[in-house]
FIGU-203822 format. One record per residue (C-alpha): residue in one letter; x, y, z. Coordinates in steps of 0.1 Angstrom, whole numbers, always signed. Layout:
("A" (X Y Z)) ...
// end
This chain:
("M" (-133 -675 +55)) ("C" (-143 -638 +55)) ("I" (-160 -625 +86)) ("S" (-188 -600 +82)) ("S" (-192 -570 +105)) ("T" (-221 -586 +123)) ("E" (-202 -617 +130)) ("W" (-172 -597 +142)) ("S" (-193 -577 +167)) ("N" (-212 -608 +178)) ("N" (-181 -628 +184)) ("P" (-177 -633 +222)) ("S" (-140 -634 +220)) ("R" (-138 -599 +206)) ("P" (-152 -568 +224)) ("L" (-180 -548 +208)) ("Y" (-161 -516 +204)) ("F" (-139 -531 +176)) ("S" (-169 -530 +153)) ("K" (-172 -492 +156)) ("Q" (-152 -466 +137)) ("K" (-121 -453 +155)) ("N" (-129 -416 +153)) ("Q" (-166 -418 +163)) ("R" (-173 -398 +194)) ("P" (-200 -409 +219)) ("K" (-232 -390 +217)) ("I" (-241 -366 +245)) ("S" (-278 -364 +255)) ("R" (-295 -330 +253)) ("V" (-298 -329 +291)) ("Q" (-261 -334 +295)) ("L" (-254 -308 +268)) ("H" (-277 -283 +286)) ("R" (-260 -289 +319)) ("L" (-226 -285 +304)) ("A" (-237 -252 +287)) ("R" (-252 -239 +320)) ("R" (-220 -248 +339)) ("K" (-198 -230 +313)) ("R" (-221 -199 +316)) ("S" (-219 -200 +354)) ("E" (-181 -204 +353)) ("G" (-180 -173 +331)) ("K" (-200 -153 +356)) ("E" (-176 -164 +384)) ("T" (-146 -152 +364)) ("K" (-163 -119 +357)) ("V" (-170 -114 +394)) ("D" (-134 -124 +402)) ("M" (-121 -99 +376)) ("E" (-143 -72 +391)) ("M" (-130 -79 +426)) ("R" (-94 -79 +413)) ("N" (-101 -46 +395)) ("L" (-116 -31 +427)) ("K" (-86 -42 +448)) ("L" (-61 -27 +423)) ("Y" (-82 +5 +422)) ("M" (-81 +8 +460)) ("E" (-43 +1 +460)) ("N" (-38 +27 +433)) ("M" (-58 +53 +454)) ("R" (-37 +45 +485)) ("I" (-5 +49 +465)) ("L" (-17 +82 +451)) ("E" (-25 +95 +486)) ("E" (+9 +84 +499)) ("N" (+26 +100 +469)) ("E" (+8 +133 +476)) ("K" (+18 +133 +512)) ("L" (+54 +126 +502)) ("R" (+53 +154 +477)) ("K" (+41 +179 +504)) ("K" (+68 +167 +527)) ("A" (+95 +171 +500)) ("S" (+82 +206 +493)) ("L" (+84 +215 +530)) ("L" (+120 +201 +532)) ("H" (+130 +220 +501)) ("E" (+117 +253 +516)) ("E" (+135 +245 +549)) ("N" (+167 +238 +529)) ("I" (+164 +271 +511)) ("A" (+159 +290 +543)) ("L" (+189 +273 +560)) ("M" (+211 +280 +529)) ("T" (+202 +317 +529)) ("E" (+209 +318 +567)) ("F" (+242 +300 +561)) ("Q" (+251 +324 +533)) ("K" (+243 +355 +555)) ("K" (+265 +342 +583)) ("F" (+294 +335 +561)) ("S" (+290 +367 +541)) ("K" (+297 +386 +573)) ("F" (+330 +366 +576)) ("D" (+339 +375 +541)) ("R" (+334 +412 +548)) ("V" (+354 +410 +580)) ("S" (+383 +392 +564)) ("T" (+385 +419 +537)) ("K" (+391 +446 +564)) ("E" (+422 +426 +575)) ("I" (+415 +422 +612)) ("P" (+443 +403 +630)) ("H" (+422 +375 +644)) ("L" (+389 +361 +632)) ("P" (+363 +352 +657)) ("T" (+359 +314 +660)) ("P" (+323 +303 +653)) ("K" (+307 +287 +683)) ("L" (+295 +252 +679)) ("T" (+261 +246 +694)) ("K" (+249 +211 +703)) 
// end
């Protein structure tokens, strides 16, 4: 009552794929293999172009940030110089008050507030 492999595969009640090994992969024709390889190469080129575009965009953004940074650095330098000039002017005005107060004048002049 043993069934041979040919009888098993020819039996209409059982499908043909039961006669094959479980781990056997279907064969790919050379044309299909060539198309698959060409598709993978073209996908690689697209990713290379995408990476170059991304790199260019990042480079342009970095250049814009560097320019903005340089402008802010110049502005900070000008504000620092202006701050130093105002501080020296402030010290000169109040150094006069210090000299006046050491002479012991009865009333000190009130500084005028300008708007």
